[in-house]
N, CA, C and O atoms as a GROMACS GRO file, in nm:
protein
  436
    1MET      N    1  -0.432   0.336  -1.686
    1MET     CA    2  -0.326   0.354  -1.755
    1MET      C    3  -0.187   0.242  -1.710
    1MET      O    4  -0.182   0.181  -1.603
    2ALA      N    5  -0.090   0.235  -1.812
    2ALA     CA    6   0.024   0.120  -1.814
    2ALA      C    7   0.105   0.160  -1.726
    2ALA      O    8   0.106   0.276  -1.686
    3ILE      N    9   0.198   0.052  -1.677
    3ILE     CA   10   0.306   0.090  -1.602
    3ILE      C   11   0.411   0.073  -1.634
    3ILE      O   12   0.428  -0.001  -1.731
    4THR      N   13   0.533   0.135  -1.564
    4THR     CA   14   0.604   0.118  -1.658
    4THR      C   15   0.716  -0.062  -1.597
    4THR      O   16   0.728  -0.133  -1.498
    5ASP      N   17   0.768  -0.053  -1.736
    5ASP     CA   18   0.845  -0.217  -1.648
    5ASP      C   19   0.902  -0.177  -1.513
    5ASP      O   20   0.910  -0.273  -1.436
    6PHE      N   21   0.956  -0.024  -1.447
    6PHE     CA   22   1.030  -0.026  -1.318
    6PHE      C   23   0.924  -0.072  -1.218
    6PHE      O   24   0.943  -0.142  -1.119
    7GLU      N   25   0.798  -0.016  -1.265
    7GLU     CA   26   0.730  -0.013  -1.165
    7GLU      C   27   0.651  -0.100  -1.129
    7GLU      O   28   0.601  -0.107  -1.017
    8PHE      N   29   0.628  -0.197  -1.247
    8PHE     CA   30   0.570  -0.332  -1.235
    8PHE      C   31   0.712  -0.417  -1.146
    8PHE      O   32   0.691  -0.468  -1.036
    9HIS      N   33   0.807  -0.421  -1.191
    9HIS     CA   34   0.882  -0.494  -1.094
    9HIS      C   35   0.893  -0.443  -0.902
    9HIS      O   36   0.916  -0.510  -0.802
   10GLN      N   37   0.864  -0.305  -0.924
   10GLN     CA   38   0.871  -0.295  -0.740
   10GLN      C   39   0.766  -0.353  -0.677
   10GLN      O   40   0.761  -0.413  -0.570
   11LEU      N   41   0.658  -0.320  -0.782
   11LEU     CA   42   0.485  -0.378  -0.651
   11LEU      C   43   0.518  -0.562  -0.660
   11LEU      O   44   0.503  -0.650  -0.576
   12VAL      N   45   0.558  -0.562  -0.769
   12VAL     CA   46   0.579  -0.737  -0.755
   12VAL      C   47   0.645  -0.778  -0.624
   12VAL      O   48   0.571  -0.794  -0.527
   13ASP      N   49   0.750  -0.794  -0.612
   13ASP     CA   50   0.866  -0.692  -0.540
   13ASP      C   51   0.852  -0.705  -0.401
   13ASP      O   52   0.920  -0.765  -0.317
   14GLU      N   53   0.740  -0.629  -0.390
   14GLU     CA   54   0.676  -0.584  -0.268
   14GLU      C   55   0.566  -0.712  -0.252
   14GLU      O   56   0.547  -0.726  -0.131
   15ILE      N   57   0.518  -0.770  -0.297
   15ILE     CA   58   0.444  -0.881  -0.307
   15ILE      C   59   0.509  -0.954  -0.250
   15ILE      O   60   0.498  -0.996  -0.135
   16PHE      N   61   0.597  -0.979  -0.342
   16PHE     CA   62   0.686  -1.123  -0.272
   16PHE      C   63   0.709  -1.079  -0.177
   16PHE      O   64   0.649  -1.139  -0.088
   17GLN      N   65   0.798  -0.957  -0.124
   17GLN     CA   66   0.823  -0.981   0.036
   17GLN      C   67   0.726  -0.978   0.125
   17GLN      O   68   0.756  -1.023   0.236
   18THR      N   69   0.581  -0.922   0.105
   18THR     CA   70   0.466  -0.944   0.187
   18THR      C   71   0.390  -1.110   0.195
   18THR      O   72   0.297  -1.160   0.258
   19ILE      N   73   0.482  -1.153   0.101
   19ILE     CA   74   0.387  -1.317   0.116
   19ILE      C   75   0.516  -1.421   0.218
   19ILE      O   76   0.513  -1.513   0.300
   20ASP      N   77   0.645  -1.311   0.130
   20ASP     CA   78   0.789  -1.409   0.236
   20ASP      C   79   0.755  -1.359   0.390
   20ASP      O   80   0.764  -1.437   0.485
   21ASN      N   81   0.724  -1.248   0.400
   21ASN     CA   82   0.718  -1.234   0.576
   21ASN      C   83   0.633  -1.278   0.633
   21ASN      O   84   0.659  -1.339   0.737
   22ALA      N   85   0.509  -1.267   0.592
   22ALA     CA   86   0.391  -1.323   0.654
   22ALA      C   87   0.397  -1.527   0.666
   22ALA      O   88   0.349  -1.592   0.760
   23ILE      N   89   0.453  -1.574   0.570
   23ILE     CA   90   0.541  -1.666   0.602
   23ILE      C   91   0.599  -1.699   0.712
   23ILE      O   92   0.553  -1.776   0.796
   24GLU      N   93   0.698  -1.646   0.716
   24GLU     CA   94   0.813  -1.640   0.826
   24GLU      C   95   0.728  -1.612   0.932
   24GLU      O   96   0.748  -1.681   1.032
   25VAL      N   97   0.646  -1.537   0.938
   25VAL     CA   98   0.490  -1.507   1.061
   25VAL      C   99   0.464  -1.678   1.116
   25VAL      O  100   0.488  -1.728   1.226
   26LEU      N  101   0.404  -1.744   0.988
   26LEU     CA  102   0.362  -1.856   1.018
   26LEU      C  103   0.469  -1.943   1.076
   26LEU      O  104   0.450  -1.973   1.194
   27ILE      N  105   0.583  -1.996   1.015
   27ILE     CA  106   0.678  -2.076   1.021
   27ILE      C  107   0.704  -2.009   1.246
   27ILE      O  108   0.672  -2.068   1.349
   28ASP      N  109   0.748  -1.919   1.233
   28ASP     CA  110   0.756  -1.906   1.370
   28ASP      C  111   0.661  -1.895   1.474
   28ASP      O  112   0.672  -1.875   1.595
   29GLU      N  113   0.578  -1.910   1.408
   29GLU     CA  114   0.419  -1.892   1.539
   29GLU      C  115   0.416  -1.994   1.558
   29GLU      O  116   0.461  -2.043   1.661
   30GLN      N  117   0.347  -2.082   1.438
   30GLN     CA  118   0.293  -2.220   1.386
   30GLN      C  119   0.404  -2.322   1.363
   30GLN      O  120   0.358  -2.429   1.322
   31ASP      N  121   0.560  -2.321   1.380
   31ASP     CA  122   0.622  -2.408   1.284
   31ASP      C  123   0.598  -2.475   1.199
   31ASP      O  124   0.648  -2.587   1.193
   32ALA      N  125   0.514  -2.429   1.107
   32ALA     CA  126   0.472  -2.478   1.001
   32ALA      C  127   0.626  -2.499   0.894
   32ALA      O  128   0.736  -2.447   0.876
   33ASP      N  129   0.552  -2.599   0.852
   33ASP     CA  130   0.649  -2.675   0.724
   33ASP      C  131   0.626  -2.619   0.589
   33ASP      O  132   0.543  -2.658   0.507
   34VAL      N  133   0.710  -2.525   0.577
   34VAL     CA  134   0.703  -2.450   0.450
   34VAL      C  135   0.847  -2.395   0.428
   34VAL      O  136   0.928  -2.356   0.512
   35ASP      N  137   0.861  -2.406   0.253
   35ASP     CA  138   1.023  -2.371   0.239
   35ASP      C  139   0.938  -2.299   0.089
   35ASP      O  140   0.858  -2.330   0.000
   36VAL      N  141   1.026  -2.179   0.141
   36VAL     CA  142   1.005  -2.069   0.044
   36VAL      C  143   1.138  -2.027  -0.019
   36VAL      O  144   1.234  -2.003   0.054
   37ASP      N  145   1.148  -2.016  -0.166
   37ASP     CA  146   1.258  -2.053  -0.263
   37ASP      C  147   1.244  -1.912  -0.369
   37ASP      O  148   1.172  -1.919  -0.468
   38GLY      N  149   1.308  -1.807  -0.342
   38GLY     CA  150   1.295  -1.681  -0.397
   38GLY      C  151   1.374  -1.694  -0.497
   38GLY      O  152   1.483  -1.705  -0.440
   39SER      N  153   1.399  -1.700  -0.639
   39SER     CA  154   1.505  -1.704  -0.724
   39SER      C  155   1.467  -1.626  -0.859
   39SER      O  156   1.410  -1.689  -0.948
   40GLY      N  157   1.500  -1.475  -0.880
   40GLY     CA  158   1.491  -1.431  -1.010
   40GLY      C  159   1.338  -1.401  -1.034
   40GLY      O  160   1.275  -1.369  -0.933
   41ASN      N  161   1.272  -1.406  -1.150
   41ASN     CA  162   1.139  -1.384  -1.156
   41ASN      C  163   1.028  -1.471  -1.056
   41ASN      O  164   0.914  -1.430  -1.033
   42VAL      N  165   1.095  -1.618  -0.994
   42VAL     CA  166   0.973  -1.642  -0.924
   42VAL      C  167   0.998  -1.689  -0.773
   42VAL      O  168   1.113  -1.701  -0.731
   43LEU      N  169   0.887  -1.714  -0.695
   43LEU     CA  170   0.865  -1.711  -0.550
   43LEU      C  171   0.755  -1.834  -0.593
   43LEU      O  172   0.653  -1.855  -0.658
   44GLN      N  173   0.872  -1.907  -0.491
   44GLN     CA  174   0.822  -2.109  -0.453
   44GLN      C  175   0.781  -2.089  -0.329
   44GLN      O  176   0.827  -2.006  -0.251
   45LEU      N  177   0.662  -2.196  -0.303
   45LEU     CA  178   0.591  -2.203  -0.178
   45LEU      C  179   0.573  -2.355  -0.209
   45LEU      O  180   0.499  -2.405  -0.293
   46GLU      N  181   0.676  -2.431  -0.102
   46GLU     CA  182   0.645  -2.555  -0.079
   46GLU      C  183   0.595  -2.609   0.072
   46GLU      O  184   0.661  -2.599   0.176
   47PHE      N  185   0.459  -2.669   0.056
   47PHE     CA  186   0.419  -2.737   0.176
   47PHE      C  187   0.446  -2.867   0.199
   47PHE      O  188   0.441  -2.958   0.116
   48ASN      N  189   0.485  -2.876   0.359
   48ASN     CA  190   0.521  -3.014   0.396
   48ASN      C  191   0.564  -3.121   0.286
   48ASN      O  192   0.537  -3.240   0.276
   49GLY      N  193   0.650  -3.028   0.198
   49GLY     CA  194   0.732  -3.107   0.113
   49GLY      C  195   0.601  -3.232  -0.008
   49GLY      O  196   0.624  -3.338  -0.068
   50THR      N  197   0.528  -3.182   0.000
   50THR     CA  198   0.451  -3.235  -0.112
   50THR      C  199   0.345  -3.140  -0.169
   50THR      O  200   0.259  -3.210  -0.221
   51SER      N  201   0.313  -3.005  -0.180
   51SER     CA  202   0.280  -2.908  -0.244
   51SER      C  203   0.308  -2.784  -0.279
   51SER      O  204   0.378  -2.728  -0.194
   52LYS      N  205   0.289  -2.736  -0.345
   52LYS     CA  206   0.372  -2.619  -0.405
   52LYS      C  207   0.305  -2.551  -0.502
   52LYS      O  208   0.268  -2.585  -0.614
   53ILE      N  209   0.294  -2.441  -0.436
   53ILE     CA  210   0.252  -2.302  -0.541
   53ILE      C  211   0.350  -2.188  -0.612
   53ILE      O  212   0.433  -2.137  -0.536
   54VAL      N  213   0.349  -2.161  -0.696
   54VAL     CA  214   0.454  -2.119  -0.758
   54VAL      C  215   0.401  -1.986  -0.834
   54VAL      O  216   0.308  -1.980  -0.914
   55ILE      N  217   0.501  -1.862  -0.778
   55ILE     CA  218   0.465  -1.746  -0.813
   55ILE      C  219   0.508  -1.698  -0.932
   55ILE      O  220   0.609  -1.768  -0.944
   56ASN      N  221   0.507  -1.631  -1.028
   56ASN     CA  222   0.606  -1.589  -1.127
   56ASN      C  223   0.595  -1.473  -1.216
   56ASN      O  224   0.497  -1.459  -1.290
   57LYS      N  225   0.699  -1.381  -1.212
   57LYS     CA  226   0.668  -1.224  -1.308
   57LYS      C  227   0.646  -1.232  -1.455
   57LYS      O  228   0.723  -1.301  -1.523
   58GLN      N  229   0.597  -1.201  -1.482
   58GLN     CA  230   0.532  -1.243  -1.647
   58GLN      C  231   0.573  -1.098  -1.704
   58GLN      O  232   0.474  -1.055  -1.764
   59GLU      N  233   0.702  -0.988  -1.712
   59GLU     CA  234   0.753  -0.873  -1.731
   59GLU      C  235   0.666  -0.861  -1.866
   59GLU      O  236   0.561  -0.797  -1.858
   60PRO      N  237   0.701  -0.913  -1.980
   60PRO     CA  238   0.655  -0.874  -2.071
   60PRO      C  239   0.485  -0.847  -2.125
   60PRO      O  240   0.449  -0.791  -2.229
   61LEU      N  241   0.398  -0.910  -2.015
   61LEU     CA  242   0.290  -0.846  -2.018
   61LEU      C  243   0.207  -0.810  -1.863
   61LEU      O  244   0.091  -0.812  -1.820
   62HIS      N  245   0.330  -0.780  -1.820
   62HIS     CA  246   0.231  -0.714  -1.683
   62HIS      C  247   0.206  -0.788  -1.589
   62HIS      O  248   0.142  -0.749  -1.490
   63GLU      N  249   0.243  -0.886  -1.601
   63GLU     CA  250   0.159  -0.962  -1.460
   63GLU      C  251   0.213  -1.042  -1.419
   63GLU      O  252   0.334  -1.059  -1.435
   64ILE      N  253   0.102  -1.150  -1.324
   64ILE     CA  254   0.164  -1.203  -1.217
   64ILE      C  255   0.084  -1.339  -1.244
   64ILE      O  256  -0.037  -1.339  -1.265
   65TRP      N  257   0.158  -1.449  -1.241
   65TRP     CA  258   0.043  -1.572  -1.282
   65TRP      C  259   0.107  -1.636  -1.162
   65TRP      O  260   0.221  -1.617  -1.121
   66LEU      N  261   0.014  -1.716  -1.112
   66LEU     CA  262  -0.005  -1.817  -1.001
   66LEU      C  263  -0.020  -1.947  -1.086
   66LEU      O  264  -0.088  -1.964  -1.186
   67ALA      N  265   0.076  -2.051  -1.010
   67ALA     CA  266   0.053  -2.128  -1.027
   67ALA      C  267  -0.025  -2.276  -0.914
   67ALA      O  268   0.062  -2.308  -0.832
   68THR      N  269  -0.150  -2.360  -0.896
   68THR     CA  270  -0.148  -2.392  -0.754
   68THR      C  271  -0.216  -2.546  -0.803
   68THR      O  272  -0.209  -2.586  -0.919
   69GLN      N  273  -0.273  -2.612  -0.711
   69GLN     CA  274  -0.269  -2.801  -0.719
   69GLN      C  275  -0.416  -2.748  -0.866
   69GLN      O  276  -0.420  -2.811  -0.971
   70PHE      N  277  -0.482  -2.669  -0.847
   70PHE     CA  278  -0.671  -2.632  -0.854
   70PHE      C  279  -0.631  -2.558  -1.023
   70PHE      O  280  -0.725  -2.531  -1.098
   71GLY      N  281  -0.511  -2.535  -1.058
   71GLY     CA  282  -0.493  -2.445  -1.172
   71GLY      C  283  -0.401  -2.316  -1.192
   71GLY      O  284  -0.338  -2.276  -1.094
   72GLY      N  285  -0.395  -2.266  -1.283
   72GLY     CA  286  -0.306  -2.126  -1.286
   72GLY      C  287  -0.385  -2.031  -1.322
   72GLY      O  288  -0.488  -2.059  -1.383
   73TYR      N  289  -0.356  -1.912  -1.294
   73TYR     CA  290  -0.410  -1.799  -1.302
   73TYR      C  291  -0.341  -1.734  -1.358
   73TYR      O  292  -0.233  -1.774  -1.400
   74HIS      N  293  -0.401  -1.570  -1.378
   74HIS     CA  294  -0.321  -1.480  -1.395
   74HIS      C  295  -0.356  -1.316  -1.372
   74HIS      O  296  -0.460  -1.279  -1.428
   75PHE      N  297  -0.277  -1.206  -1.294
   75PHE     CA  298  -0.335  -1.102  -1.245
   75PHE      C  299  -0.284  -0.959  -1.303
   75PHE      O  300  -0.165  -0.948  -1.334
   76ALA      N  301  -0.328  -0.905  -1.310
   76ALA     CA  302  -0.294  -0.770  -1.414
   76ALA      C  303  -0.332  -0.686  -1.322
   76ALA      O  304  -0.439  -0.712  -1.267
   77TYR      N  305  -0.265  -0.580  -1.285
   77TYR     CA  306  -0.292  -0.421  -1.177
   77TYR      C  307  -0.344  -0.351  -1.320
   77TYR      O  308  -0.312  -0.311  -1.433
   78VAL      N  309  -0.447  -0.370  -1.225
   78VAL     CA  310  -0.576  -0.284  -1.211
   78VAL      C  311  -0.637  -0.196  -1.147
   78VAL      O  312  -0.684  -0.222  -1.036
   79ASP      N  313  -0.652  -0.062  -1.209
   79ASP     CA  314  -0.681   0.059  -1.087
   79ASP      C  315  -0.657   0.044  -0.970
   79ASP      O  316  -0.732   0.063  -0.875
   80GLY      N  317  -0.485  -0.014  -0.972
   80GLY     CA  318  -0.421   0.009  -0.853
   80GLY      C  319  -0.424  -0.128  -0.760
   80GLY      O  320  -0.368  -0.109  -0.652
   81LYS      N  321  -0.470  -0.244  -0.776
   81LYS     CA  322  -0.484  -0.359  -0.728
   81LYS      C  323  -0.443  -0.484  -0.830
   81LYS      O  324  -0.467  -0.471  -0.950
   82TRP      N  325  -0.375  -0.616  -0.776
   82TRP     CA  326  -0.367  -0.711  -0.878
   82TRP      C  327  -0.483  -0.783  -0.898
   82TRP      O  328  -0.540  -0.816  -0.794
   83MET      N  329  -0.562  -0.838  -1.061
   83MET     CA  330  -0.650  -0.896  -1.026
   83MET      C  331  -0.672  -0.981  -1.166
   83MET      O  332  -0.629  -0.961  -1.280
   84ASP      N  333  -0.748  -1.070  -1.118
   84ASP     CA  334  -0.775  -1.234  -1.228
   84ASP      C  335  -0.904  -1.152  -1.307
   84ASP      O  336  -1.014  -1.148  -1.251
   85GLU      N  337  -0.882  -1.089  -1.439
   85GLU     CA  338  -0.962  -1.068  -1.508
   85GLU      C  339  -1.103  -1.172  -1.520
   85GLU      O  340  -1.226  -1.162  -1.515
   86ARG      N  341  -1.004  -1.273  -1.536
   86ARG     CA  342  -1.160  -1.393  -1.561
   86ARG      C  343  -1.204  -1.410  -1.445
   86ARG      O  344  -1.316  -1.358  -1.447
   87ASN      N  345  -1.183  -1.451  -1.343
   87ASN     CA  346  -1.243  -1.479  -1.237
   87ASN      C  347  -1.330  -1.359  -1.143
   87ASN      O  348  -1.427  -1.384  -1.071
   88GLY      N  349  -1.265  -1.219  -1.164
   88GLY     CA  350  -1.241  -1.093  -1.069
   88GLY      C  351  -1.174  -1.201  -0.907
   88GLY      O  352  -1.273  -1.254  -0.858
   89ASN      N  353  -1.107  -1.221  -0.865
   89ASN     CA  354  -1.054  -1.269  -0.772
   89ASN      C  355  -0.884  -1.135  -0.750
   89ASN      O  356  -0.795  -1.100  -0.828
   90GLU      N  357  -0.901  -1.116  -0.672
   90GLU     CA  358  -0.757  -0.953  -0.609
   90GLU      C  359  -0.619  -1.081  -0.594
   90GLU      O  360  -0.636  -1.192  -0.544
   91PHE      N  361  -0.532  -1.047  -0.632
   91PHE     CA  362  -0.427  -1.148  -0.613
   91PHE      C  363  -0.375  -1.191  -0.466
   91PHE      O  364  -0.318  -1.298  -0.446
   92LEU      N  365  -0.408  -1.075  -0.346
   92LEU     CA  366  -0.331  -1.168  -0.215
   92LEU      C  367  -0.421  -1.243  -0.145
   92LEU      O  368  -0.401  -1.358  -0.107
   93PRO      N  369  -0.577  -1.142  -0.117
   93PRO     CA  370  -0.655  -1.305  -0.105
   93PRO      C  371  -0.677  -1.452  -0.154
   93PRO      O  372  -0.686  -1.564  -0.104
   94PHE      N  373  -0.680  -1.404  -0.249
   94PHE     CA  374  -0.652  -1.558  -0.344
   94PHE      C  375  -0.508  -1.611  -0.319
   94PHE      O  376  -0.492  -1.676  -0.422
   95VAL      N  377  -0.437  -1.619  -0.274
   95VAL     CA  378  -0.300  -1.639  -0.216
   95VAL      C  379  -0.319  -1.707  -0.143
   95VAL      O  380  -0.308  -1.830  -0.147
   96VAL      N  381  -0.371  -1.605  -0.016
   96VAL     CA  382  -0.410  -1.642   0.120
   96VAL      C  383  -0.536  -1.778   0.124
   96VAL      O  384  -0.543  -1.869   0.207
   97GLU      N  385  -0.632  -1.748  -0.002
   97GLU     CA  386  -0.736  -1.856   0.013
   97GLU      C  387  -0.646  -2.006  -0.028
   97GLU      O  388  -0.665  -2.114   0.027
   98SER      N  389  -0.530  -1.975  -0.156
   98SER     CA  390  -0.503  -2.069  -0.180
   98SER      C  391  -0.372  -2.176  -0.106
   98SER      O  392  -0.333  -2.287  -0.144
   99ILE      N  393  -0.340  -2.119  -0.022
   99ILE     CA  394  -0.234  -2.177   0.018
   99ILE      C  395  -0.380  -2.239   0.154
   99ILE      O  396  -0.373  -2.361   0.168
  100PHE      N  397  -0.416  -2.218   0.183
  100PHE     CA  398  -0.504  -2.226   0.314
  100PHE      C  399  -0.601  -2.401   0.254
  100PHE      O  400  -0.620  -2.504   0.319
  101LYS      N  401  -0.631  -2.374   0.141
  101LYS     CA  402  -0.682  -2.471   0.050
  101LYS      C  403  -0.567  -2.642   0.041
  101LYS      O  404  -0.603  -2.760   0.036
  102GLN      N  405  -0.462  -2.596   0.042
  102GLN     CA  406  -0.336  -2.685  -0.034
  102GLN      C  407  -0.247  -2.733   0.117
  102GLN      O  408  -0.183  -2.836   0.137
  103SER      N  409  -0.271  -2.618   0.208
  103SER     CA  410  -0.180  -2.634   0.316
  103SER      C  411  -0.247  -2.649   0.471
  103SER      O  412  -0.177  -2.679   0.568
  104GLY      N  413  -0.394  -2.622   0.481
  104GLY     CA  414  -0.449  -2.607   0.617
  104GLY      C  415  -0.393  -2.462   0.702
  104GLY      O  416  -0.434  -2.420   0.811
  105LEU      N  417  -0.277  -2.397   0.605
  105LEU     CA  418  -0.284  -2.293   0.723
  105LEU      C  419  -0.276  -2.173   0.680
  105LEU      O  420  -0.217  -2.138   0.578
  106LYS      N  421  -0.325  -2.117   0.742
  106LYS     CA  422  -0.371  -1.973   0.794
  106LYS      C  423  -0.298  -1.830   0.732
  106LYS      O  424  -0.250  -1.759   0.821
  107LEU      N  425  -0.288  -1.798   0.645
  107LEU     CA  426  -0.187  -1.681   0.641
  107LEU      C  427  -0.236  -1.548   0.682
  107LEU      O  428  -0.358  -1.536   0.689
  108ASP      N  429  -0.170  -1.457   0.707
  108ASP     CA  430  -0.204  -1.309   0.801
  108ASP      C  431  -0.185  -1.228   0.706
  108ASP      O  432  -0.088  -1.163   0.746
  109ILE      N  433  -0.219  -1.180   0.587
  109ILE     CA  434  -0.187  -1.089   0.507
  109ILE      C  435  -0.314  -0.966   0.511
  109ILE      O  436  -0.305  -0.866   0.440
   0.00000   0.00000   0.00000
């Protein structure tokens, strides 16, 4: 079943907030060097001033796009989960794994 634009933004905003909250905990507990910049449809994470992960809302497609050092990924909302249909990865666990690969930081989501 397709989601509406309103539902899409609500779901993605919740995910952006979940990531932001987890990073704030990481900064507080581990004094991690992470900058979070949420602006419009983009959430940008920068680690140690050198490595970035960019997460974009793609409203026309109702997808979340993720750009890491290792490649770009597209996640669609399927059966209540954000999934990358090319490789079967679920969004949040994949973000946690990507952050760990790029920064060595373990995000607890």
